[in-house]
N, C-alpha and C positions, 0 to 999 in steps of 0.2 A: 560696541558690542558688549552685552551684559556678561558678567562672570558669575561663577558659582557663589562668590562672596557677596555679590549684589543681591542674589536670590536669598541667601541666608539673612542678610541685613533686613531686607524688606519683609521676610517671613518671621523675623525675630526668633531665629533658631541658629544653631551652630552649623558650620560648614559640613561637619560630619553627618548631621541629620539630613542635610540636603543630599549628600553623597549616598547615604543609605537609601533614601527615597528613590533616587535616580537608578540605583543598582539593585533595587528590590531586595536589599539585605537588611536584616534586623527588623524588629517590630517597632513601629512608631504609632503613637496615638492618632486616632482618626482626625482629631482637631489639628494636630501638627501636620499630618499629611495634607489636609485641606489647605492650610495656610501656605505650605510649600507649593502646592499645585497652583494656587491663586497667584503667588509671586512669579512662578514660571510663566503663567499666561500673561500677566501684566507686563513683564519684561521681555516677553517673546524669546525666552531662553531656550536654546537647543544645545544638547551636549555635543562636543566636538568628538565624533566617533573616531576620526583618524588619529587625533592626539591621544585619545584614550587607548586606542589600539597600540600605538607606539610605546606608551608608558607600560602597558601590561604585556607587551609582546604578542598581542592578538590582533587579528584582522576584523574580529567581530562579524565574521561571515561563515556560513555553512554551505558546503557544496552538496547538491542533490542530483543524482544520476538516475534517469528513468529511461525506459526503452523507447518511449514515444511521447511527444507532447500532446498527442491526441488520446492517450490512455486515460479514460475517465476515472478508473480506479486509482491510479497513481496520483493524478493531479488532484483528486479530491482529498487524498491523504496529505499531499504536499501543502494544500491550503490549511489544513488543521495544524500541521507542523509549524508553518509560518506564523499562524496566529499565536501559537504557544511561545515560540522562541523570541518573537519580536518584543514581547513584554520584558525580556531580559537584555534587550539592546542588540540582538543579533539580526542580521539580514540573511537572505538565502540567494544562492546562485543556482539556477536550474539548467541542466544540460541533458540532451537526449542522445542515445548512442545507437538507436535504430537496429538493435540486435546484432551489431557488428563489433567483434572483439577488438579489432584494430582501432575503430572509432572510440570504443570504450576506454582504451588505454590513452588515446589522444586527449579525450575529455578529462581524464584524471590528471594528465600532465598540465592541461590548461588550468585546472583547479589548484594544482600544486603551485603553479607559478603565481597564483593569487593568494598564496599563503593562507588558505582556508583553515579554520580551527577544528572542523569536524566534517565528516562526510556521511551522507545517507545513500544507500544503494538499493535500488528496486530490481527484483527479478534476475539477480546475478548469482548463480550457485557455484561458480568456480573461481578460485583465487587467480590473481594475475600478478606480474612483477610490480606494477604500480601500486596495487593494493598492499603487497608485502612491504613496499617502501613506506607507505603511510603508516603501517603497523610499526615498523622499526622507529619511526619518528614519534611514536606515541600519540598519533592523531586519532581520536575516537572514530570508529566506523560503526554505523548502525545498519544492519541488513533488514530489509522489509520484504516479507512474503516468501523468502527463500534463505535458508542458512547457506553460508559460503564454505565450500569444502576447503579443508586445510588452512582455515583462517579463523582465529578466535574473534568473535564480535558479539555485541548484543544483537538479538534477533527479535523482531516483532512479526508474528504470523498467526494464522488460524490453523486449526486442525483440518487440513484439506481432505485427509483420508476419511475421518469420521463424518465430516459434513457431506461428502460425496456419497458415502455409504447410506447416510440417513435419507438423502434425496432419492436414491435408487430404491431403498426400502419403501419409500412412500409410493413409488410407482407400483411395486410388487403388491403392496397392501391394497392398491386400487384395482388389482386384478390383472395387470399386464404381465406377460410371461416371456415375450420375445423382445428384450430390451437392447437396443443398439446404443453405441456411444460415439459421439464426435469428440475425440480426445486431442491431446497435443503430443508433440515430439517427446519421446520417453527419455531423451537426454536431459530434459529439464525436470527439476525437483517437483514443481507444482503439478506438471502433467502426470508424472509417475504416481504421486500421492492420490490424485483424483481418479486416475484409471484403476489403481489398486483398490480404492474404496468401492468403485463400481463392480470390479471383479469379485471381491469378497462378499458383497451384498448378494450377488447371484449365487455364489457357491454355498453360502450359509442358508439360503432358501431352497437349495436342492436343484438349481438350474445350472446346466453346463455352460462352459465358456466357449463361445463360437467366434473364431477369429474373423469370420465374415461379417460379424456384427460390430466390429471395431474399426473405426476410421480415424486417422490422425491428421490434424491440420495445423496451420500456422497462426491460429488465433485471430484471423481476419474474417470479415463478412464473406468474402469470396470462398474462404475455406468452409464456412458453414453451408453455403450453397452447394459446393462440390460434395461435401460430406453427405448431405441428404441424397443427392443424385446417385452417388456411388453405393451407399448402403442399401438403398431400395432396389438397386440392380442386383447387388450381391445376395441380399436377403429380403425378397419382397414380402415375407410374412412378418417382418418387424412390426410390432404393435405399439412401441413406445421408444422415445429417444432421451438420452441424458447428454446434455451439451455442457462442456466444461468451462466455457467463458462467454462473456457478454456478446462480443462481436460475432463469434461463430453462431450464437443463438439468433441474432438478428438475421444472419445469412440463412440459417436453417428454416426460420419462419417464412422468409421470402420464398425459399425453394418449395416449401409445402403449399404455400398459397398459389404458386405458379402451377403446381400439379393438382390444384383444387382438392388437396387433402386437408380435411378439417381437424384441427387440434381439439382433442377432447371427445371427438366422435369417431374419427378414423384412426387417430394415433394419439397416444399420451405423450407428455413432455415434462421433463424436469431439467432445470438449468442451474449453473453456478453463476452467481452475481445477481444482485437485485438493485437496480437504479430507478430513477424516476420514470424512465421510459418503459420499464417493465409494467407499469400500471396501465400502459396503453395497449399491451398485448391482449388480444381477445380471441378465445377466452383466456382467462388468466392461467399462467403456467406456474407450477410449483418451482420455487427458486431458493437458492441459498443466499441469504443476505449477510454480507460481511460487515463487521462493525467499524466502518471507516473512521468515524469521529474518534472512537476509542483508540484505534491503531495510531492515528496521527498524534493524539495526546500522549500516548505511551512513548512514542518515538521522541516527542519533544521533551518529555521528562528524562528519558535516557540521555539525550544530548546534553541537557543542562547539568544533570548529575555528573556526567563524564567531564564536561568542560570545567566544572567547579572543583572536582576532586578525582581526576582521572588516575593519578598514580597511587592514590589511597584505596582505590576500588578495582583491583585486578580481576576480580571474579566477574565473569560475563554472564548475562542473563538471556534466557530464551523465554519470551513472554507470549503466551497463547491468549488470544482474544476469542470470545465465544461467538459463533455464528448463530443464525436463526433461520429456521425453515419456514418460508412463507408458502402455505398450501394454496394452490390455485384450483379453480373449478375444473380445469382440464384433467386433473388427476383424482377427482372425487369418485 
């Protein structure tokens, strides 16, 4: 088996230069980097991650907790995070907790037993005993999409309030006056922010808040179906809908089609989240596009910064990434 010394000898550089190249540390001339890479390829050299971890007291792994492995938003960001951190020699371990607090704690325990070096949390806005334990051990925690109450961490998110307000304002600008919302449970940070954006857009345009035009679901396709059915029973004069997540949007569109209600003609629609499948909605609906690639890269940067100089950087950051309103023909 080849060693780092063999690589250095073949590339005609020092062992230190090979180490810098492998660890992405320091600046090397492009010609030097090329010789090292050629030597690595010729010798089929692969760093011993386990040995490296033992020497540095690191596992070279990052734990990621998401609510569901079917969550296209979270998984898309995880893909960006992995692409970023693997360049620094880190691998990821993904766990889902299915919205269950006990399962969340169990998964954190699972990750702790694997001595992960850092952890990324999606959609968790309350602290837990295990998270506090990670904090006491100075293990970096990155929160995505929701700040965690009573726990200092770096946070990567979008301005859900302003983005929702902008989407509802687009509906109002298009002439809709009785706008309903398919929202989420208000115990969750994201749901509160998005519903508050909807509320304030109405109030600032002189429209009253009608509780019969507000329905709260659990972010599933079935919730979108039920939301449309309930809202149109409670308020049959609703002329537009704002839906706060992708899966409830899919359900809402299915429900409208079942009722033969034409989006853009019989009812307007604006939604939160814009993925590839949104382009198949007909007619196109106005949607809030989240900067998934940017959020993943920012999370990766935070992780590597924390892992390289955690104790030197006690100040935590909340990083806002900008959303984009994609205006659909259904709200023109």
